[in-house]
N, C-alpha and C positions, 0 to 999 in steps of 0.2 A: 504494500500500500504506500502511496506517495505521501510526502510530508504535507502537501496541500490537502490531500484527502483526510489525513489525520487532523489537520487544523480545522477543517470543515466539521468533522465529527465532534471535536471538542467544543466548537462554537455552538453547534446544535444542542449538545448536551447542556451547556450553560444556559442557553435560552430556555430549554425545557425545564430546567431546575428553577429558573426565575419565574416561569409561568406557574409552576406548581406552588411556589412560595406565595405568589400573588393570590392564587386561587384559595390557598389555605387561609389567608388573612380574611378573605371574603366569607368563607364557609363558617368560621367561628370567631368570636371576638378574642383578641389578645390585648392585654393591657401593657402599654409601654411606659406608663408613669410609675416611677419607683415609689412615689408617695401614696399610691393607691393599691399597693400590694396588700392582700389580706393578711393581717398579723396572725401570729400563732406559731405552733411548732411544726417543723418540716423535717423530713428525712431524705437523704440523697437517694435517687433512683440509680442504682449501679449500672443498669442497662443503658442509661443515657448520660453517663458521666465518665470522665477520664482525666488522667494526669499525663501530660506530655513533657518530656525534657529534651534539651538540646545542649550539646557540648562541641567545642572545637576539636576536630579529629586530625592530628598530625599537622595542623596548619593548612591542610588541603581542603577541608570541607566542614560543614556543620552536620553532626550526626544526631539523629533523632531516635528516641525510644519512648515507651509509655508504660504506665502501670494500669492494669485492666481491672483490678479489684479495689473499689473505693466505696467507703460507707461513711456515714456521718449524720449530723443533725444541725438544724438551724432554728434558733429561737428568734423570731422576727418581730420586732417592735416597729411598726410602720409610723406610729405617732412620734416615737423617739428612736430613730434609727441607730443613734450612738449607743443605745442600750442593747442592741441586738448582739447575739453571741452565736458562734459556730465552732464545731469540733469535727475534725475529719480524720479518718483512719484509712491508710493505704496499706495493702498487703505487700510486703517487700518481695515475696516470692512470685508476685504477679507481673514482675518486670518483663517487658517484651520488646525485643529489638529484631532487626532483620536476620540476626544470626542466632541459631539455637545454641551453638557452642558458647557464644558470648553470654547468652542468658544464664547458662549454668555457672560461668565464672562470676557473673555479677551477683548471683544468689549465694555464692560460696563465702567462706570465711574471710577471704582477703578483701572483699568488698562489703556487700550488705549483710552477709552472715544471716540470711533469712531464717535458718533453723534456730538460731539463738535469739534473734531480734526480729520476730515476725511482723511487727507493726511499725509503720512510719506514722507519726502523729502530728497533727497541727491543732492548736487551741488558740482561739482569738482572745486578746486581752483588752483591746480598745478598737473602736470603730470611729473613723473620722471621715465625714462627708467631704468629698473633693469636687463634686459637681452634681447636677440634677440626677444623673444616673450612675454616679461613680463614688467610690469610697476606698479608703485605705484601711486594711485590717492589720493592725499590729498584733503579733502573737508569738507563740513559741513553737518551733519545729523540733521534733525529736527523731533522730535517726541513730540506730545502734546504741541507744542509751545516752546519747549526747544531745543536749538541748541547747538551742541557740535562738536568739530573737530573729524574727523575720517580718517583713511587711509585704502583704499581698495587695496588689492594686486591682481592685474588683470593679466590675461593671455589671449593671443590671441589664438583662436581655429582654425579659417579658414575663408576664404571668397571666393566669386564667384557668379555666376549667378544661381539662384534657378531653377531647371528643372520643378518645379511645378508652380511657379508664374512668372517666366521669369524676375525677378528683381534682382538687386545686393544685396547681403547679406554679413554680417560680424558678426561673433560670438565671444563672450568673456565670460570668467568666472572670478569670483572674490571672495575673502574671506576677512573677517574682524572679529575683536573681539571688543565687547563693554560692558560697565557696564550698566545694566538696571536701577540701582539706579540713575545713572547720569541723566536719563531722567524722573525720578519720577515714575518709574514702580517698586514699592516696595511691591506689594501684594505677600504674601507667602514667604516673606523674612525669611531666616533661614531654609526653607524647599526646596525651589528652588534656584539654584545657581544664583549669581549676574552676572557672566560672560556669555555672549551670543555669540555664534559663528554663523556667517552669511556665507551662501554660495549663491552666485548669479550667475544665468545662464541667459545670455541675447543674443538674436538674433536680430540684427538690419537690417532693410530694407531701401534701399536708397530712399530718397524722390523724 
């Protein structure tokens, strides 16, 4: 297949996705106002949430991976968003990269040591509004028993009643940067960058 044909297929797919998104917005209401999110207790829907990480690889490229098992809760106070709280658990053994061999090494004792430290934990300590749909979540991240302060830059995506499950939903994304050395993750130091970029996508369902 020619590159022009590939480009046409990609363009068609993007247009199709855009049409689907537009249709979805028409078929059921989605709230985009962060101040109108229904307050209460929410749980992460693991089927629609993920944690993606990126590191510099040998100075040649950016290498991506993800964690596939994520759980957590959100106590949402829409009237006083600064009082909202969240706690997230990520299963260290759920790390997933394009290489099965690398996954095993990452789960092993020289890196995450998932057998001894199965959970990666984040707990918020303070919420600071930074925009109409944005906030900074200052909290504590714990990896391999090492706890360090971290700030998640969060953005509200939307909320409403799911047409599939008929329950209330609220979606957020967040980004952060951390030093892997700070958590004792020093394997391949000098070949793989110390700075790790995190991208978190979380869909919460009302309890």
